[in-house]
N, C-alpha and C positions, 0 to 999 in steps of 0.2 A: 420704880423707874423715875429718873430725873426728868421733869418736864421742861426744864429751861433749855433754850436753844440759842446759838449764836450763828448767824449766817450772813455773808456779805456777797453780793454779786460782783464778778470781776472777770477780766480777761485772763485766761489761763490755758496751759497746754491741754489739761483735762480737768474740769472742775469737780470739786467734791464739796460736801457740806459737813460741818462738824457740830456735834452736840456735846453736852456735858457741862454747860453753863460756864464757858470760859469768860474771864473778865474782859478780854480784848477781842476785837472783831478782826478776823483774818481771812485772807484769800488763800485757797488751797488748790494745789494741783495734784492729780493722780497720775500714775504712770510715769515713772522715771526712766522710761525707755528713750533711746536717743537714735535718731536717724543719722546714718553715716557709716563710714567704713570702720572696721575694727582695728585696734592698735594692738601690737603684740606685747607680751610681757617677758621680762628677763628674770623674774624671780625664780630661784632654783630651790628645790626641796626634795630630799629623799623621803617619800611618804609611803609608809606601809599601809595597806588597805585595811580599813576597819568598817564595821557595820554601823550605820547611824544609830545613835543611842540617845536616850533621854536621861539627863542628870539633874541633880539639885544645883542651886546657884550659890556657892560659897562666896564670901567677900574677898576683895583683892588684898594682896600683901602690901608691905610698906614701900619697896623700891619701885616706883611707878614706871620709870623708864625701862627698867629691866622687864617689868610685867608687859609693857607694850611690845617690846622686841620679841619676847617669848611667844606672846599670843599671835603676833603677825607671822612669825616663822611657823607656828603650828597650824594656823587656820587658813592663811592666804592660799596655800595650794589646793584648798577645797572650794575656792570661789572661782567661777569661770565666767567668761564672756560669751554671750549668746547673740549670734547675728542672724536675723531673719532677712528677707529680701529688702526690706526698707527700714526696719527698726533694729535697734541694738539695745541689749540689756544685760543683766547679770543672772547667775544661777549658782546654786550650792550643790555640791556633790552629795547625794543622799545615801548611797551605799556603794559597795565595791563591785556591783553588777553594772554600773554605768548609769544609774538613774540620777537625774538632776532635777531639783525642785526650783521653780521660778514663779513669776507672776503670770496669770492668764493674759494680761494685757501686753506682756512682752512677746508671747507667742502669737497673739492675735488669731487670725484664721489660717495660719500656715501650718504645714505638717512636717517640713524638713528644715534643718538649721545647721549653721556652722558654729562650732564651739572651739574656743581657745582656752587652754588651762594655764594656770599661773606659772607652772614649772616647765613649759614647753612652748615653742613657737609654732609647732605643728598645728594645722587646722584640722579638727575632727568633724565628723558629720553625726547628726543625731536626728531622731524622729520623735514626733509627738506621741506620747502614750495616752494622755487624757488632759483636757483643759476643763477647769471648773470655775467659770466666770463668777458664779454666785459668791465665791470666797476669794476671787482673784488669785487663784493658785493653779499651777499646771505642773506636770511632770514630763520631761523628755528623756530619752534614753540614747546613749551613745551607740552607734553602730558597731564600733570596735573599742573595747576598753583598753586604754594604754597601760603599760606597766607603771606601777607606783601611784595609780589613782587613789587619792586619799579622801575618804568620806568624812564629813563634819560630824561633830557631836552636838546634839540638840539638848538644850537645857529644859528643865521644868519651868515654864514661864510663869506659873502661878507663884513661884518663889521670887520673882523679880521685884525689886524695891526701887522706889523713887530715890534718885541720888547715886545709884550705882554707875560707875564709869563704864562706857561702852565704846567700841570701835565699829564704824561702818565700813564694809569692804565691798568693792564692786568696780564698775567701769563707768564712772560719771563722765559724760561727754565723750565717751569712747576711750578714755584714759584707763586702760586695764590695770588691775591690781592696785588700785588706789585705796588709801586708808584715811579716814577722818575720825576724829574723836569727839566725844561729848559725854553726856550723862543721860540716864533715864529721867525724863522730865515729868512723866505721868504714866499711869497705867489705866486700863479700863475705858479708853476712849472709844466711842462709836462714831464712825465716819462713813458718809455716803459719797460714793465716787460717781461722777458724772458718766454718762454713756456716750458723750460726744468726744471727738478727737481721739478715739481709740480706747477710751475708758470702758470698763465692763458694766458700769451702773450698779456695782455691788454695794450693799450696806454691810459693813464689817464691824463686829463688836470686839471689845476687849483689846483694841490695838495699843501698842506701846508707843508713847510719844517720846521723842529723843531730840536733844540739842545737836547731835552729830549732823554734819552737813549731808543732806540728801539731795542729789542733783539728777537731771536726766541721764539715764544709764545705770543708776544705782539700783533701780527696780529689780527685784529677784535676787539681790545679793544677800549679804549676811550682816546682821547686827549682833555683835559678839561681846560677851563679858570678858573680864580679865582672867578668867580661868579657861579661856579658849573654847567656850560653849556658845553656840548660836542661840540667842534669845528671841530673835525675830527676823522676818524677811522684809527689808525696807520696801515700801510700796507707794507711799504718798509723800509729797513735800508741799511746803507752803510757799505762796508768792505774795508779794505786797503790792496792791494796786497803786500805792503812792510812789512805788519805784518802777512804774511802768510795767508791772506784771512780772518783774524779775524776782529771784528767790528772796524770801524773807528768812534771814539767818536764824538758825536754831529751832526750827519747827518742822519735824518730820515724823512719819508714822510707819510702824512696822507691824506686820501680822505676827502675833505671838507664836513662839516655837511649838508649843503644845498643840495649837490649832493646826499648824503646818504638818506636824507629825500625824495627827488624826486623819487629815485629808490625804496626805502622801502615802501613808501606809495602805489605805484602801485602794488607791490608784495602782500602786505597785503590785498588790495582791490580786485585785479583781479587774484591773484595767478601767475602773470607773469609781465614782463615789457612790457607795451603797447606803451609807448612813450619814446624812448631812448634819444632823444635830441642829438644824435651823427650823425655827417655828414658822408655821404658815396658817393663814386664816382661810385659805381656799377660795379666794375671790380674785377677779380682775377688777380694777377700779380706775377712777380718774379724779383729779383734783377739781373741786367746784369752788366758785367764788360767790361772795354775797353781793348785795346791792352797791357796795362801795368798791367792788372789784378786789376785795381782799380774800385770800384763800380761806375757805371756811369748812373744809371737810373733804372726805373721799366718797364719791358716789359709787355705789356698787353697780358694775356693768354686767358682770356674769358671776354666778356662784357655781363652784365645782360640785358636782353630784357626790354626795357622801362626805364632803369636806367639813371642816370645823364650822364654817358659817352656815352651811346647809343644815347641819344637824341642830344648830341653834335657832333656826327659823329666820335667818337673815335673808333678804330677797333683793333681786335687782331693783334699783331705784332707791333703796335705802341709802342714807348719807351718814357715814361713820364719823363721829366727832370726838370719840375718846376710846382708848384702849387701856383698861385698868384705870390708873389715875393720870395717865398721860393724854393731854389734849392732842387731837389729830386734826391738822389743817390741810395737809398735802399728802400725796401718795408717798413722798419721801419720808415725811414724819411717821407715817404708818410703818414703813419698812424699818426705820430706826427703832421704833418701839418694839416691833417683833424681834429685832436682832438681839434684844436683851432678854428674850424669853426662850423657853425650850419646848420641844414637842411634848405633848401630854400635860403641859401646864394649864391650869384653869385660870381664866380671867374673865372680866366683864367688858362687853362691847356696848358703848352708848351710841345710839344712832337716832336719826329722825326718819319718820315715815309719814308722808302726807302732812308734814308740819308738826306732827306730834313726836315728842321725845320718848324713846323706849330704851330698855336695857335687855341684854341677853347674856346669860352665862355660857361661856364657850370653853371647850377643851381644845387647845391648839393642836393642829396637825403638823406634818413635816413637809418641808419643801422638796 
């Protein structure tokens, strides 16, 4: 795990923290949902219903403009606008049964929604199936499936490469059926989303970084390659404190499509997430500071009976300072470190107890 971190405090809609040793320091916002009324779309498309599928990611062909037009015509009918009572965001049609995948921060605490598709001005209604804030994903289901509802095709995001051209589709600032273009700037980013301002507080690993413009309202939409496959769900965007907290051009993050499929498949099948794939230490904790008021570790407040920490002999009052080779200074840095691990993985926890440094071999549990 990479122990380098870059983090800057700032004013934002929903703050997040980024790790992975970026050369520049940036302010980030989570939750590209937008408060306001929905705007209708005039895009038309005769779409046959297809089941959501996972595909490899081939490279684009030579005629770029033709590729753009083809992809927009193919995918935009699968991108919808989701209106809650106070927030507005986007969603992607997941299957021909009316399931739509979006961000958990788009649905918030609400259960019913208004949905507008790209190929109709009719306002549809939908209900929440399940929200999984830990991964900032949710699935809603249309009460009535309209004729011609078209499901998107999801790519195998492990095949995504830096430099691939992508299009972001959604409803930025309530402007439905909007499309912006960019490239995949990086893969494998781990980002921590703040819990204030409507954020879920999730720490999400393996996010796709893109230069395509991501604005409030894009959350839950589609990041698409030039073969018409969804490679991610736009979730977080960057702001620049030097610009008064307004958008920093060209820095957005999307939850990778393979992760989206893993979570959405479970929700569609079981009505909940049954296998998170997220590692857990089995503690509740809080950040502690040293004599200079600098963050210095995570104090264990409670240990879950039978959890990973309990089995390793970690006790309330212990202060965790390292997970594996990664230094731990805050509860956020602990979450980020765990996001890169898997349940069942063995690692070493370094901690202090009554001033003495100790180590424990731990087999990580599941969240």
